[in-house]
N, C-alpha and C positions, 0 to 999 in steps of 0.2 A: 828549309821543306820541315812540317812534322809530320810526324810519325801516325798512325792513328793509333786512336786512342784505347788502353784494355776496357773488359765488356766489365760489366757493372751487377751486382745484385742489391736487390733490394735489399732492406731493413724492416724490424716492425716499425718504426719511425715513418716508414712509408719513402721515405730519401735509401737514395742509388751509391751504394759503396763500392770504387770502385774495383778488383781483383787481387791488382796488384800494384803494386806505391811506390815508389822509395822511402826507405829509414834513417835516418840523417846521424846515430848514437856513432861516433865519438866526435861528429866534424864541429866545427867553431863558424865564428859567424859568417867568416866568409867563404870558409869551403859551403857553407851549409847552401848559400847564397848563388854560387856557383853550382855546384852539383845541381840543383833545383831550379837554372836555370835552363841548363845543362837538358835536364829529366826534362821540362815541361816541350824541348823541341824535339824529343826522341817520344812522347807518348802520354807518359805522365801525367793522372790529373790527381792522385790520393796523393800527400806528403806526412806524413807522421814525425812528430818533434816532440818536446817535455821544454814542461820549467825546469828539470832535470840538466837537462842536456846544454839548458845555456845554449839554444843557437835560435828560439821564438825567432829575435829581430832579421838573424839569415836569410831564413824561411821564408818571409816573407818581404821579401823584400830579394829572392829570386824569382820573387811569381810577380811581383813590380817590375823586376829587370827585365823579365818573357813577353810583357806585351799582351800578356791573358787576361782574358774576362776571374773579374773576382767568381763567381759564380760560375766555370766552366772548371773550378778545382774545387778537391777534398782536401778543408785539415782536417789533422789532425793531432791533437795538443794532449797532454797532461798533467795535474797538478800533482804536490807535496801533500804529506799528512799535517801535516800543520794547517791545511786548508780544512779541518775537514769536520765541517758543522757547516750546515743551509748557508749560514752568512756567509763561512767562509769559503762556502764556490763558489757564491759570491764576486768574491774578490777576487778570487782564483783568477777565472774566468774574463774581470776588468783587466787586472793587469800579464794573462796571458792575448789578450785580443788587441790590447794597445804596444807590447813587445810582436805580434805580429805584425799589426797597423789593421786589422780589420773592425768590423763591425757585428762577427758574425762567427760561431766557429762550426767548424759541419761535425768536428763530433769530439767532445771533453770529456775523459775516460778519466776515475779518482786508478793514480800509475801501482799502487800496491793498495793492501786491506790492511794492513798493518791491529790483526786484531790486537793486541797487546793492547794499540788505545781507545778501541774498542768505537767507533767515529764511523764507519767504513758505511752504512746505514744511512747517516744523515749526511753523509757525503752527497750520496747517494739518494737524496730525496733532494738537496740541492741541487743537483744535474736537471732534476725532473722540474724542479722552480723555471730553470731556464730556457729550458725546454719550452715550458706553457707558455713562455713573455718572446721566442723568437732568438731571443738570442744563441739559442746552438739545435741545429738540426736534429742528434740523436745525444744518445748518452751513452754513457763507455766503459767497463774495468776495465782491469789490466794486474794481471797474474792472479787472481779470482782464487781459489779450488769450490771443486760443488759444492761447502758447506759455506763458505761466503756466500756461495752465492745465494743459494736457500735462506740465509737471514734476510736476500735483500728481498727474492722472491715471496720469501711470507709476509711483505709491507707492500703486496701489491704491486712491484714494481720491479718490471723485466730493460733488461740493460739488450739493447741493440748488436754490440760487441765483450767479449771479452777478448781480450791481445794478452796473448799466455806464449812462454817458448816453447817450439813446437819444432821440431824437423825430423826428416828419414829415421834419425835413432835416440829423439826420445815422438814418440806419436800420440803421447797424450793421449791415448785413447778413450777412457772415464772420462776426464773433462769432455771433451767434443763430443761424445754419445750427453754426457748430458745437457750439453749447451743446445743440441739438436731439439732433446724433447722439449724446450722451450724457447727452440725460435730466435734461440742467441746470434750468431754472428760468430765462427772461432777465428779469429787475426791470430796467426807467426810472428815472435818476433824473432830474431835468429831465425830460421826460415831455410838457408846454410849450413848453420851448424856454429857452435860456438866456442870456440879455440882448440875445436876439436879436427881432424883427417877429414870431414866426414867427403868431401872434393874427389880425395883421392880414391876413399873404397872403391872395391873391384864392382863392384854389380853398379854403382854409378856407372867409370868406365866405360863397362861393356855397354851399354842406350847411351852413351858420350856419341859411341865411333859406329852405331846405327844406325843411331837418324843425322850425322853428321853437325849436332850439335854439341856447347859446352857442357862438363858437369855439373854448371850453377843451371843453364837452361832447363835439364833433366828433373835437379830437383823441385824445380820453382812451378813446375808442371806437374810433379805432386802434387803436391799443395793443392796449386789449380782444381787441379780432374777431385780431388776429394774434396774441395767444394769450400777450402780456406780461402782467406786474405792474405797477400804474405809480401810484406815489407822493406827487399833485402835491403839494405846497406851500398854504397858504391859512394866516389868520387870522382870513379873510374870515368871517362866522354865511354872509350867502347865498354863495359859493363855493363854500366847505365843502357846506354844502346839494344846491347847482348838480352840483357837481363828481363826487356821484354813482350823481345821476342819469342813465344812463347805460344804465340797461336795458329802458326801455321803447321803442327801435328800431334799427333794423339801418343798418346801408351799407350798399350795394350791393360787389362786388366791383370793377365799372369803381370807382368811388370808394375802397374802401380807395386800388384803386394809381396815383386818381391823384394822394393822400396822400404813399404812398411813392414819387410820382414828384418830388417837391418836395427831395427829398436833394441835401447838396450835397461827399458823402466823409465825409471823419473828418479831414481836415487842419488844422479849429478845435478839434478835441475833445480835453481835457484826455492827455497825452502820462501814461503811466501808469508806462513804464518811464524819466522826467526827474521825475517830478514826486511825491510819496507823503509820508506823516508821518501 
């Protein structure tokens, strides 16, 4: 039996993206295929992978194993800096689509801006060309700061999505505000925290006890109520089911704020001016 899928929000391009999906880093092909197949049964329709993860083939295999129709899932992948040119993006698309075993990709993203290379604007131009041809349905960037986005906007290009590291300890208020001002949807990677103890925080535990939910469900509900798209990774069948079971309860505005108050700033966020691939 398949559970009800997550609600969706509409992107600038007109397509709708589920508000909760399955992240797949650092699963290998076999692990990704199994997790994706289980996730489809649990109601997931958004699947996030990347060239750099090395598991696009596994994600595609999991979708095929599930038996779900292609147009019922929203597939997201990302490409590396070697493809940052208009023609390069086309090659990146062709290779990712081949690994995934699909004819089109719902959302293709520039994985990192790599400003030292200074070709990310051309990469977004390449994405716009692919969207015009119907090879992708939406344009994405990842780990872009407002300054990077402004360069893109200045060329008359508006990404549908910016996928950034975001959780209650890293609320990324400046980026979220910039995105909102331009109609860009914010998608949270590592939504449950990256290598920390967020899920053991007393503020999270209190709400988990109050609502009879897991700490992860509380944190993911915070993302949803802020209007974000979240892509938690799990290969555990129980966690996969729990993480999407978020739509039968609601945090109060004060409770959302109490989690946002855990913010520690951006000091330990990976700096996309100096890191990328």
